[in-house]
Structure formats: C-alpha cells, structure tokens
N, C-alpha and C positions, 0 to 999 in steps of 0.2 A: 489446435493441435499443439502439444506440449513440446518443450525443448527436447526432453529424452526421446520422443518419438521422432523428432527431426533427425536426430544423431543416428538413429538406427535405420534410416531409409537409404535406399541404393542411390548412386550417382544418377542413374537412368531418371529415378522418380524425382530427386531434386530438380534434375533439368526440366522435367515435364511440369513440376509446380511452378517453377520460374517462368517457363512459357505462357501456362495457363494465367499466371498473375500478370504478367505484361499484356496479355490480351484483354484481361479484365480492365485493366487501366486504359487501353486505347478505346474500348468500348465505353467506359465512363466519360472520356473526354468527348467521344462522339456524341453521347446523350446530352452532355453539357452544351454542345455546339448547337443541338437542336433546340434545346430549351431556350437558350439565349438567342435564337434566330441567327446563329453563325457570328455573333459578335464576341470578340474575345476579350473584351473589356471586363475586368473584374468588377463584381456588383459589390458596392461598398455599402455597409450598413450605416444608416444615420443614426447616430447615438448622441447622447449628451457628452460633452466634455467633463472628464472627471475633474472635481474640484480638488484643490489641495488645501489642507487644513495645517495651519501652523501649530508649532509644538505648544506654545502658550495656549492656544484654543483647545487641543487635546488634553492638556494637563487640566483646564478649568473644568471641562465635561468629566473627566475622570474625578476630579474632587467632589464635583456635584453629586455625581453617581455614589460615591463613597459615603458622602454625607447622607443621601436618600436610604441607603442601606443600613447605616448606622441608626437611623430614626426607626427602620422598620424592626432591627434587632432590639432596640430599646424598648420598643412597644410589647414585644413577645415576652420579655423578661418579667414583666409586671404581673 
C-alpha cells in the first residue's frame, strides 16, 4: 500500500489496520515459540569474525591492482 493510499483512509480503517497488524505480530511470536519449543533465547548465527585490514595493506592491494590494470591496458595498445 502506498503512502498516498494510507493518507486517504478513514480513521476506522486505520484503526482496523493497526489491530490486524498487532494480531499478525502476536501470531508470529507464537509461531516462533512453537518452532523454538518455547525457549525465548535468541538463535545466534555462528559466523566468522570479520578481519580488519590495515590502511597500509589496503594501499598495497590497491597499488598492485592498479599495476595489473596498467599492464593490461599497455598490452591492448600494441
């Protein structure tokens, strides 16, 4: 539903929409409780810890990439 459509709705319809939305949220939380066997503990994704690269390392990689592209461009002009 677009914002202009919402602005043209009556107060009664807006209240009905809010009630339906809260009912959906309640049902979703109940569904999550069923899926997780009632435990409320959030499920954490185990992922890799993001590694940080130093500015000097990023600069070296950038310079190497520029050098590679310069080689490619030099080869095309021949």
